[in-house]
C-alpha positions as a printed Julia matrix, in Angstrom:
303×3 Matrix{Float64}:
 112.47  83.95  -65.8
 109.81  83.19  -68.4
 110.29  80.12  -70.63
 111.43  82.31  -73.47
 113.89  84.03  -71.19
 115.34  80.75  -69.96
 115.72  79.75  -73.74
 117.45  82.8   -74.62
 119.82  82.47  -71.56
 120.6   78.83  -72.42
 121.41  80.01  -75.91
 123.83  82.63  -74.67
 126.54  80.34  -73.66
 128.51  77.57  -75.38
 130.8   76.58  -72.41
 130.02  75.63  -68.89
 132.58  75.68  -66.14
 131.38  74.25  -62.83
 132.76  73.77  -59.45
 132.29  70.34  -57.87
 131.76  69.9   -54.25
 128.6   71.62  -53.16
 127.39  72.03  -56.83
 127.49  68.58  -58.27
 127.96  66.48  -55.19
 128.47  66.51  -51.31
 130.98  63.9   -50.35
 130.37  60.74  -52.28
 126.8   61.47  -53.25
 125.5   63.39  -56.28
 123.19  66.22  -55.54
 119.69  65.2   -57.09
 119.44  66.11  -60.73
 122.92  67.42  -61.11
 124.22  64.4   -63.21
 121.15  64.73  -65.44
 121.58  68.39  -65.9
 125.18  68.15  -66.86
 124.47  65.48  -69.45
 121.43  67.84  -70.68
 124.04  70.59  -71.21
 126.03  68.23  -73.32
 123.1   67.3   -75.32
 122.4   70.86  -76.1
 125.95  71.21  -77.43
 127.67  72.77  -74.47
 131.3   72.12  -73.59
 131.54  71.2   -69.9
 134.54  71.8   -67.67
 134.99  70.68  -64.07
 137.02  73.24  -62.03
 138.14  72.77  -58.45
 140.49  74.29  -55.96
 141.04  70.92  -54.45
 144.79  69.96  -54.89
 144.78  66.68  -53.01
 143.59  64.62  -55.98
 145.03  64.0   -59.38
 142.64  64.47  -62.34
 142.4   60.77  -62.71
 140.75  60.32  -59.38
 138.18  63.06  -60.22
 137.52  61.14  -63.66
 136.66  57.97  -61.6
 134.31  60.0   -59.39
 132.59  61.93  -62.25
 132.14  58.57  -64.09
 130.87  56.69  -61.03
 128.26  59.5   -60.1
 127.05  59.69  -63.74
 128.35  63.01  -64.86
 130.81  61.76  -67.47
 133.5   63.74  -69.19
 137.07  63.41  -70.44
 140.3   63.88  -68.34
 141.15  67.18  -70.19
 137.86  68.65  -69.06
 139.01  68.35  -65.4
 141.06  71.28  -64.05
 142.24  71.19  -60.63
 144.98  73.14  -58.78
 147.37  70.37  -58.56
 147.12  70.34  -62.41
 147.51  74.14  -62.67
 150.71  73.86  -60.49
 152.42  71.32  -62.85
 151.06  73.08  -65.89
 152.32  76.5   -64.81
 155.92  75.2   -64.1
 155.98  73.39  -67.4
 154.75  76.37  -69.31
 157.23  78.69  -67.71
 160.04  76.44  -68.83
 161.0   74.89  -65.45
 164.44  73.46  -65.55
 163.84  69.72  -65.2
 167.23  69.1   -63.69
 166.0   70.95  -60.74
 163.44  70.21  -58.02
 160.21  71.45  -56.19
 159.72  71.54  -52.46
 156.06  70.75  -51.74
 154.01  71.64  -48.69
 151.08  69.53  -49.89
 149.94  66.04  -50.93
 150.0   63.34  -53.67
 147.73  65.07  -55.98
 150.53  67.45  -56.65
 153.31  64.82  -56.9
 151.27  62.77  -59.35
 150.84  65.9   -61.63
 154.39  66.71  -61.46
 155.2   63.1   -62.44
 153.13  63.46  -65.61
 155.21  66.41  -66.8
 158.61  65.03  -65.74
 159.18  67.44  -62.9
 161.26  66.2   -59.97
 160.41  67.11  -56.28
 161.44  66.21  -52.7
 159.53  63.5   -50.75
 156.31  64.61  -48.98
 154.79  63.52  -45.75
 155.38  64.03  -42.08
 158.51  65.99  -41.22
 158.95  66.85  -37.53
 161.84  68.12  -35.4
 163.28  65.73  -32.92
 162.86  65.88  -29.15
 163.84  69.18  -27.51
 164.92  71.18  -30.48
 167.06  74.26  -30.03
 166.3   77.11  -32.35
 169.81  78.51  -32.21
 171.1   75.2   -33.57
 168.7   74.62  -36.33
 170.37  74.04  -39.67
 168.27  71.68  -41.88
 169.93  69.84  -44.71
 168.67  71.79  -47.78
 168.66  70.37  -51.32
 170.76  72.4   -53.56
 168.58  71.67  -56.55
 165.22  73.12  -55.23
 164.29  76.24  -57.03
 160.63  76.19  -56.42
 158.06  75.75  -53.45
 154.43  74.86  -53.93
 152.16  75.53  -50.84
 148.88  73.64  -50.8
 146.68  71.63  -48.47
 148.87  69.67  -45.98
 147.6   67.69  -42.97
 151.21  67.2   -42.04
 152.22  70.84  -41.89
 154.83  71.33  -39.34
 157.49  73.73  -38.05
 160.12  71.83  -39.95
 158.17  72.21  -43.19
 157.79  76.05  -42.6
 161.45  76.19  -41.94
 162.5   74.47  -45.08
 159.88  76.16  -47.32
 160.96  79.69  -46.15
 164.65  78.67  -46.56
 164.23  77.54  -50.21
 162.23  80.66  -50.95
 165.04  82.8   -49.77
 167.06  81.71  -52.83
 167.27  84.33  -55.57
 164.88  83.5   -58.43
 163.0   80.85  -56.62
 159.3   80.29  -57.7
 156.56  80.47  -55.01
 153.19  78.76  -56.06
 150.07  78.59  -53.91
 147.15  76.29  -55.19
 144.45  78.44  -53.48
 143.66  80.81  -50.54
 140.48  79.23  -49.32
 140.42  79.94  -45.47
 138.23  77.18  -44.29
 136.43  74.0   -45.33
 132.7   74.48  -44.67
 131.42  71.85  -42.24
 127.62  72.11  -41.67
 125.99  70.97  -38.51
 129.06  70.68  -36.32
 130.88  73.22  -34.01
 134.26  72.76  -35.72
 136.35  74.88  -38.01
 138.42  73.03  -40.46
 141.32  75.2   -41.63
 141.65  75.5   -45.35
 144.68  75.71  -47.66
 144.73  79.51  -47.33
 145.69  79.11  -43.66
 148.7   76.94  -44.67
 149.83  79.23  -47.42
 149.68  82.2   -45.1
 152.02  80.37  -42.71
 154.43  79.81  -45.52
 154.02  83.35  -46.77
 154.7   84.76  -43.45
 157.73  82.71  -42.79
 159.13  83.5   -46.19
 158.31  87.11  -46.12
 157.06  87.12  -49.83
 153.77  86.47  -51.6
 152.95  83.57  -54.0
 151.55  83.25  -57.33
 147.9   82.04  -56.61
 146.68  79.55  -59.1
 143.17  78.64  -58.1
 139.87  80.46  -58.17
 139.09  83.39  -57.91
 142.36  84.2   -59.94
 142.05  84.0   -63.6
 144.65  81.31  -64.37
 142.14  78.54  -64.21
 140.04  80.17  -67.02
 143.3   81.06  -68.85
 144.25  77.4   -68.93
 140.99  76.29  -70.36
 141.16  79.1   -73.13
 144.81  78.16  -73.91
 143.82  74.5   -74.36
 140.48  75.29  -76.26
 140.99  78.68  -78.02
 137.35  78.56  -79.25
 136.11  79.24  -75.74
 134.81  82.81  -75.38
 134.44  84.56  -72.03
 131.18  86.14  -72.77
 129.67  82.85  -73.86
 130.96  80.86  -70.77
 128.85  80.15  -67.77
 130.55  79.81  -64.46
 128.59  77.7   -61.89
 129.44  77.69  -58.17
 128.23  77.53  -54.67
 130.92  79.83  -53.15
 130.84  83.4   -54.08
 134.33  84.49  -53.05
 135.84  81.86  -55.28
 133.5   80.68  -57.91
 131.5   83.77  -58.6
 134.48  85.99  -58.36
 136.46  83.92  -60.96
 133.49  84.6   -63.29
 133.62  88.28  -62.66
 137.35  88.49  -62.94
 137.33  86.72  -66.35
 134.17  88.37  -67.87
 132.01  85.0   -67.63
 128.44  84.64  -66.93
 127.75  83.48  -63.39
 125.23  81.14  -61.73
 125.22  80.44  -58.06
 123.52  77.43  -56.41
 122.34  77.26  -52.92
 123.23  73.68  -52.37
 126.67  74.38  -50.89
 128.51  77.2   -49.0
 126.49  80.37  -49.77
 122.78  81.13  -49.79
 120.24  83.53  -51.17
 120.35  85.07  -47.87
 124.07  85.87  -48.44
 123.22  87.2   -51.98
 120.7   89.64  -50.64
 123.04  90.91  -48.15
 125.65  91.65  -50.52
 123.22  93.27  -52.86
 122.55  95.81  -50.06
 126.12  96.28  -49.05
 128.07  99.41  -49.41
 131.23  97.28  -49.88
 132.18  97.12  -53.6
 133.84  93.74  -53.12
 130.65  92.15  -51.54
 128.7   93.69  -54.34
 130.97  91.87  -56.99
 130.08  88.59  -55.24
 126.54  88.87  -56.32
 125.82  86.36  -59.27
 123.74  87.09  -62.23
 121.56  84.03  -61.61
 120.69  82.05  -58.58
 118.96  78.6   -58.11
 118.46  76.37  -55.15
 120.14  73.41  -56.75
 121.44  72.73  -60.19
 118.89  69.89  -60.83
 116.02  72.46  -60.59
 117.07  73.58  -64.09
 115.93  70.36  -65.66
 112.24  71.1   -66.02
 112.97  74.51  -67.47
 115.03  73.23  -70.16
 113.81  69.7   -70.87
 111.77  70.78  -74.04
 114.76  72.75  -75.59
């Protein structure tokens, strides 16, 4: 792109939605230039939102991290799937005399606390020694009318048993934070199961599909729009490193898209999708690509 094209492109969006891990940071280290670029966007009058499928942390934990790493921003500008789960239930008029069963972690329970929704305790829940399937009859809480399935390192047979049993109740609500199949781990011969594998286990046991809250489904953007009515899809830029979540969210919501090569997917992937005959793979091709977010700094420093 020429300098004039970059200038026109920067002027074409007012709102930035950005994924976090792989775009802004890796682990506890900011990716070079990313904090400066995010703050430059704000200096140019752009509204910035952090959007993540990670349900294990409350937004307050992300606020501490973005401040520590130099990105800044307000709590309301952080949109995670734990927050989406609590927001969805509150917006649909969840009966607060009832309860939620959670296959998940404290990120979800803390967000539910914020809106006054009760839930059953989380954590390890295993069957005793030598269990007999024919005699299984877990003690079920009569007040549970919703199940949230998310990342749960303590996933067990007993949790699947209870989640499926609660979901057999007429009118029960089934939410899933996201369907990411794996967590990418570079340089190691290890596959780390993602939330999607755990949701699939609950879904299979229950025999019904959930309402999926996270990327690439549109709810994440709809929540931003609901809280900030001035946000316009065509004037919103979605930045991500993962095409099947970040870029497809942009495509599903009519947003502009920018992929960075500092995380999951690369320019090699993009080139393969461009030449694919599969329409879904073609949809994963972003409008713009850059190796890392900080590389934009030199192109916009004079704007």
